[in-house]
C-alpha positions as protocol buffer text, in pm:
chain_id: "A"
residue {
  index: 1
  type: UNK
  ca { x: 809 y: 950 z: 881 }
}
residue {
  index: 2
  type: UNK
  ca { x: 871 y: 644 z: 696 }
}
residue {
  index: 3
  type: UNK
  ca { x: 506 y: 603 z: 670 }
}
residue {
  index: 4
  type: UNK
  ca { x: 482 y: 925 z: 447 }
}
residue {
  index: 5
  type: UNK
  ca { x: 778 y: 808 z: 260 }
}
residue {
  index: 6
  type: UNK
  ca { x: 597 y: 508 z: 136 }
}
residue {
  index: 7
  type: UNK
  ca { x: 270 y: 689 z: 75 }
}
residue {
  index: 8
  type: UNK
  ca { x: 466 y: 911 z: -149 }
}
residue {
  index: 9
  type: UNK
  ca { x: 613 y: 638 z: -345 }
}
residue {
  index: 10
  type: UNK
  ca { x: 341 y: 456 z: -406 }
}
residue {
  index: 11
  type: UNK
  ca { x: 147 y: 774 z: -486 }
}
residue {
  index: 12
  type: UNK
  ca { x: 460 y: 879 z: -753 }
}
residue {
  index: 13
  type: UNK
  ca { x: 428 y: 484 z: -875 }
}
residue {
  index: 14
  type: UNK
  ca { x: 51 y: 531 z: -914 }
}
residue {
  index: 15
  type: UNK
  ca { x: 49 y: 870 z: -1126 }
}
residue {
  index: 16
  type: UNK
  ca { x: 366 y: 756 z: -1313 }
}
residue {
  index: 17
  type: UNK
  ca { x: 172 y: 405 z: -1399 }
}
residue {
  index: 18
  type: UNK
  ca { x: -117 y: 633 z: -1489 }
}
residue {
  index: 19
  type: UNK
  ca { x: 36 y: 882 z: -1650 }
}
residue {
  index: 20
  type: UNK
  ca { x: 194 y: 587 z: -1900 }
}
residue {
  index: 21
  type: UNK
  ca { x: -126 y: 398 z: -1953 }
}
residue {
  index: 22
  type: UNK
  ca { x: -296 y: 795 z: -2053 }
}
residue {
  index: 23
  type: UNK
  ca { x: 24 y: 841 z: -2310 }
}
residue {
  index: 24
  type: UNK
  ca { x: -35 y: 462 z: -2444 }
}
residue {
  index: 25
  type: UNK
  ca { x: -396 y: 502 z: -2484 }
}
residue {
  index: 26
  type: UNK
  ca { x: -401 y: 836 z: -2734 }
}
residue {
  index: 27
  type: UNK
  ca { x: -142 y: 735 z: -2907 }
}
residue {
  index: 28
  type: UNK
  ca { x: -242 y: 354 z: -2972 }
}
residue {
  index: 29
  type: UNK
  ca { x: -665 y: 531 z: -2968 }
}
residue {
  index: 30
  type: UNK
  ca { x: -694 y: 198 z: -2724 }
}
residue {
  index: 31
  type: UNK
  ca { x: -787 y: 343 z: -2368 }
}
residue {
  index: 32
  type: UNK
  ca { x: -756 y: -36 z: -2322 }
}
residue {
  index: 33
  type: UNK
  ca { x: -367 y: 49 z: -2226 }
}
residue {
  index: 34
  type: UNK
  ca { x: -557 y: 327 z: -1976 }
}
residue {
  index: 35
  type: UNK
  ca { x: -784 y: 52 z: -1778 }
}
residue {
  index: 36
  type: UNK
  ca { x: -448 y: -208 z: -1752 }
}
residue {
  index: 37
  type: UNK
  ca { x: -312 y: 89 z: -1575 }
}
residue {
  index: 38
  type: UNK
  ca { x: -614 y: 117 z: -1309 }
}
residue {
  index: 39
  type: UNK
  ca { x: -475 y: -237 z: -1254 }
}
residue {
  index: 40
  type: UNK
  ca { x: -156 y: -144 z: -1125 }
}
residue {
  index: 41
  type: UNK
  ca { x: -289 y: 132 z: -912 }
}
residue {
  index: 42
  type: UNK
  ca { x: -513 y: -146 z: -741 }
}
residue {
  index: 43
  type: UNK
  ca { x: -167 y: -406 z: -685 }
}
residue {
  index: 44
  type: UNK
  ca { x: 39 y: -9 z: -533 }
}
residue {
  index: 45
  type: UNK
  ca { x: -312 y: 32 z: -325 }
}
residue {
  index: 46
  type: UNK
  ca { x: -267 y: -350 z: -202 }
}
residue {
  index: 47
  type: UNK
  ca { x: 99 y: -284 z: -126 }
}
residue {
  index: 48
  type: UNK
  ca { x: 33 y: 6 z: 99 }
}
residue {
  index: 49
  type: UNK
  ca { x: -215 y: -129 z: 246 }
}
residue {
  index: 50
  type: UNK
  ca { x: -77 y: -417 z: 364 }
}
residue {
  index: 51
  type: UNK
  ca { x: 268 y: -249 z: 437 }
}
residue {
  index: 52
  type: UNK
  ca { x: 164 y: -241 z: 848 }
}
residue {
  index: 53
  type: UNK
  ca { x: 128 y: -615 z: 831 }
}
residue {
  index: 54
  type: UNK
  ca { x: 442 y: -652 z: 728 }
}
residue {
  index: 55
  type: UNK
  ca { x: 614 y: -440 z: 984 }
}
residue {
  index: 56
  type: UNK
  ca { x: 395 y: -620 z: 1241 }
}
residue {
  index: 57
  type: UNK
  ca { x: 569 y: -929 z: 1111 }
}
residue {
  index: 58
  type: UNK
  ca { x: 942 y: -795 z: 1154 }
}
residue {
  index: 59
  type: UNK
  ca { x: 846 y: -677 z: 1538 }
}
residue {
  index: 60
  type: UNK
  ca { x: 692 y: -1054 z: 1594 }
}
residue {
  index: 61
  type: UNK
  ca { x: 992 y: -1216 z: 1460 }
}
residue {
  index: 62
  type: UNK
  ca { x: 1228 y: -947 z: 1679 }
}
residue {
  index: 63
  type: UNK
  ca { x: 1020 y: -1034 z: 2013 }
}
residue {
  index: 64
  type: UNK
  ca { x: 1037 y: -1401 z: 1929 }
}
residue {
  index: 65
  type: UNK
  ca { x: 1384 y: -1410 z: 1868 }
}
residue {
  index: 66
  type: UNK
  ca { x: 1450 y: -1202 z: 2220 }
}
residue {
  index: 67
  type: UNK
  ca { x: 1194 y: -1495 z: 2400 }
}
residue {
  index: 68
  type: UNK
  ca { x: 1429 y: -1734 z: 2343 }
}
residue {
  index: 69
  type: UNK
  ca { x: 1734 y: -1550 z: 2416 }
}
residue {
  index: 70
  type: UNK
  ca { x: 1566 y: -1452 z: 2766 }
}
residue {
  index: 71
  type: UNK
  ca { x: 1314 y: -1715 z: 2938 }
}
residue {
  index: 72
  type: UNK
  ca { x: 1290 y: -1619 z: 3252 }
}
residue {
  index: 73
  type: UNK
  ca { x: 1116 y: -1290 z: 3167 }
}
residue {
  index: 74
  type: UNK
  ca { x: 771 y: -1173 z: 3260 }
}
residue {
  index: 75
  type: UNK
  ca { x: 616 y: -1095 z: 2875 }
}
residue {
  index: 76
  type: UNK
  ca { x: 266 y: -1097 z: 3004 }
}
residue {
  index: 77
  type: UNK
  ca { x: 385 y: -748 z: 3157 }
}
residue {
  index: 78
  type: UNK
  ca { x: 605 y: -653 z: 2828 }
}
residue {
  index: 79
  type: UNK
  ca { x: 549 y: -323 z: 2683 }
}
residue {
  index: 80
  type: UNK
  ca { x: 271 y: -474 z: 2488 }
}
residue {
  index: 81
  type: UNK
  ca { x: 133 y: -110 z: 2413 }
}
residue {
  index: 82
  type: UNK
  ca { x: 445 y: -28 z: 2231 }
}
residue {
  index: 83
  type: UNK
  ca { x: 421 y: -330 z: 2042 }
}
residue {
  index: 84
  type: UNK
  ca { x: 35 y: -276 z: 1926 }
}
residue {
  index: 85
  type: UNK
  ca { x: 56 y: 119 z: 1910 }
}
residue {
  index: 86
  type: UNK
  ca { x: 391 y: 173 z: 1760 }
}
residue {
  index: 87
  type: UNK
  ca { x: 353 y: 431 z: 1531 }
}
residue {
  index: 88
  type: UNK
  ca { x: -37 y: 321 z: 1454 }
}
residue {
  index: 89
  type: UNK
  ca { x: -103 y: 687 z: 1332 }
}
residue {
  index: 90
  type: UNK
  ca { x: 145 y: 681 z: 1099 }
}
residue {
  index: 91
  type: UNK
  ca { x: 24 y: 315 z: 986 }
}
residue {
  index: 92
  type: UNK
  ca { x: -314 y: 465 z: 935 }
}
residue {
  index: 93
  type: UNK
  ca { x: -169 y: 714 z: 654 }
}
residue {
  index: 94
  type: UNK
  ca { x: -111 y: 415 z: 469 }
}
residue {
  index: 95
  type: UNK
  ca { x: -377 y: 222 z: 439 }
}
residue {
  index: 96
  type: UNK
  ca { x: -591 y: 519 z: 406 }
}
residue {
  index: 97
  type: UNK
  ca { x: -416 y: 620 z: 121 }
}
residue {
  index: 98
  type: UNK
  ca { x: -406 y: 291 z: -3 }
}
residue {
  index: 99
  type: UNK
  ca { x: -738 y: 233 z: 87 }
}
residue {
  index: 100
  type: UNK
  ca { x: -841 y: 535 z: -200 }
}
residue {
  index: 101
  type: UNK
  ca { x: -600 y: 409 z: -385 }
}
residue {
  index: 102
  type: UNK
  ca { x: -752 y: 87 z: -478 }
}
residue {
  index: 103
  type: UNK
  ca { x: -1070 y: 229 z: -502 }
}
residue {
  index: 104
  type: UNK
  ca { x: -960 y: 425 z: -774 }
}
residue {
  index: 105
  type: UNK
  ca { x: -736 y: 226 z: -951 }
}
residue {
  index: 106
  type: UNK
  ca { x: -1065 y: -53 z: -928 }
}
residue {
  index: 107
  type: UNK
  ca { x: -1274 y: 218 z: -1104 }
}
residue {
  index: 108
  type: UNK
  ca { x: -1008 y: 245 z: -1400 }
}
residue {
  index: 109
  type: UNK
  ca { x: -988 y: -73 z: -1443 }
}
residue {
  index: 110
  type: UNK
  ca { x: -1322 y: -130 z: -1490 }
}
residue {
  index: 111
  type: UNK
  ca { x: -1422 y: 140 z: -1693 }
}
residue {
  index: 112
  type: UNK
  ca { x: -1113 y: 306 z: -1782 }
}
residue {
  index: 113
  type: UNK
  ca { x: -1153 y: 167 z: -2124 }
}
residue {
  index: 114
  type: UNK
  ca { x: -1500 y: 363 z: -2179 }
}
residue {
  index: 115
  type: UNK
  ca { x: -1323 y: 705 z: -2202 }
}
residue {
  index: 116
  type: UNK
  ca { x: -1245 y: 668 z: -2581 }
}
residue {
  index: 117
  type: UNK
  ca { x: -1603 y: 640 z: -2621 }
}
residue {
  index: 118
  type: UNK
  ca { x: -1665 y: 962 z: -2480 }
}
């Protein structure tokens, strides 16, 4: 459920940023604002795509904290499956959405100012 919430927040932020970029571009007749909004969408995509890295870092910190308190435990048999595969499908939702955001944001960033010439 958290993965969907992060995806919705990222898409909402991207849409608002894009709308502001279009509004500023139309108002000032300068499409570089639209292009700049693409760079922010790329940032949202990077954060969304790398979110699983932060989750895994937090889990790793938790595991290391447990290791210090339980030195006689067999960590080779510790539930590696749960650590590695926990919410894998949900994290792929973020990564897929983040990748899409990266592609769209990069195209807008690179070519968004050309809309003013059409």
